[in-house]
C-alpha positions in Angstrom: 49.2 -30.0 57.9 52.4 -30.5 55.8 54.5 -27.4 54.9 57.2 -26.7 52.5 60.4 -25.7 54.3 63.5 -23.9 52.9 66.4 -24.3 55.2 69.6 -22.4 54.5 72.8 -23.3 56.3 75.3 -20.3 56.0 77.0 -20.0 59.4 80.8 -20.9 59.5 80.8 -24.0 61.7 84.3 -23.1 62.8 82.8 -20.0 64.5 79.4 -21.5 65.6 79.3 -25.2 65.0 76.3 -25.6 67.4 74.2 -23.3 65.1 75.0 -25.4 62.1 74.2 -28.6 63.9 70.9 -27.2 65.0 70.1 -26.2 61.4 70.9 -29.8 60.3 68.8 -31.2 63.1 65.8 -29.0 62.2 66.0 -30.0 58.6 66.2 -33.7 59.5 63.3 -33.3 62.0 61.1 -31.6 59.4 61.8 -34.4 57.0 61.0 -37.0 59.6 57.7 -35.1 60.4 56.6 -35.5 56.8 57.3 -32.0 55.6 58.7 -31.2 52.2 62.2 -29.8 52.8 64.7 -28.0 50.6 68.1 -27.3 51.9 70.7 -24.8 50.6 74.3 -24.7 51.9 76.1 -21.5 51.2 78.8 -19.2 52.6 81.0 -21.2 55.0 78.0 -23.4 55.9 79.2 -25.5 52.8 81.8 -27.0 55.1 78.9 -29.2 56.5 79.0 -31.1 53.2 82.7 -31.9 53.5 83.3 -35.5 54.5 86.4 -34.7 56.6 84.5 -31.9 58.4 81.6 -34.1 59.3 84.0 -36.7 60.5 85.6 -34.1 62.8 82.2 -33.1 64.1 81.5 -36.7 65.0 84.9 -37.2 66.6 84.7 -34.0 68.6 82.1 -35.7 70.8 79.8 -32.6 71.3 76.8 -34.7 70.1 76.2 -38.4 70.5 78.4 -40.6 68.3 77.0 -41.1 64.8 74.2 -38.6 65.3 75.6 -36.1 62.7 75.8 -39.0 60.1 72.2 -40.0 60.8 71.0 -36.5 60.4 72.9 -35.8 57.2 71.7 -39.2 55.8 68.1 -38.1 56.6 68.7 -34.9 54.7 70.5 -36.4 51.7 68.0 -39.2 51.3 64.8 -37.4 52.3 65.0 -33.8 51.3 63.2 -32.8 48.1 66.3 -30.7 47.1 69.7 -30.1 48.4 71.6 -27.3 46.8 75.1 -26.0 47.4 76.7 -22.7 46.5 79.3 -23.4 43.8 81.2 -20.1 44.6 81.2 -20.8 48.4 82.6 -24.3 47.8 85.3 -22.8 45.6 86.2 -20.3 48.3 86.6 -23.3 50.6 88.8 -25.2 48.2 86.1 -27.5 46.6 85.4 -27.5 42.9 83.4 -29.8 40.6 86.8 -31.2 39.6 87.9 -32.3 43.1 84.5 -32.7 44.8 84.7 -36.5 44.7 87.7 -36.3 47.1 86.1 -33.7 49.4 82.4 -34.0 49.7 80.1 -36.5 51.4 79.8 -39.8 49.6 77.2 -39.9 46.9 76.8 -36.1 46.6 76.3 -36.2 42.9 73.1 -38.2 43.4 71.5 -35.7 45.8 73.2 -32.3 45.4 72.8 -29.6 42.9 75.5 -27.0 42.4 73.9 -23.5 42.3 74.1 -19.9 43.4 71.7 -17.0 44.0 69.2 -18.3 41.4 68.8 -21.5 43.5 68.3 -19.5 46.7 65.6 -17.5 45.1 63.9 -20.5 43.5 63.8 -22.6 46.6 62.9 -19.7 49.0 60.1 -18.4 46.7 58.5 -21.8 46.5 58.5 -22.4 50.3 56.0 -21.8 53.1 58.6 -21.6 55.9 62.1 -20.3 55.8 64.8 -21.1 58.4 68.3 -19.7 58.2 71.2 -21.0 60.3 
């Protein structure tokens, strides 16, 4: 039976990168399992959308080479909705004006800038909520 998942990534990956990667892995798995998945990146979890940060995760070698890219591609191409906190990105130096230089390639095709209204919208419409 298919469920609608709301997965929120809020942990600072500089503090607990493993938790962020587990959240990404769970979102990707739910998509691969055929569930409808909405993902919201907020607080310092927005770093997981920064291209340089994802590259550093891959280079660190704590997970198999390329796995983080595969999981992020599954999310960006397969999630129903991917939202990102505008304020949280700004606090991490990313704005709509410089996002092309900072965020994962193609973000404008799959990401929606939002804030608390998006969190409420996506979580209220879900069957299952996971927060990492």
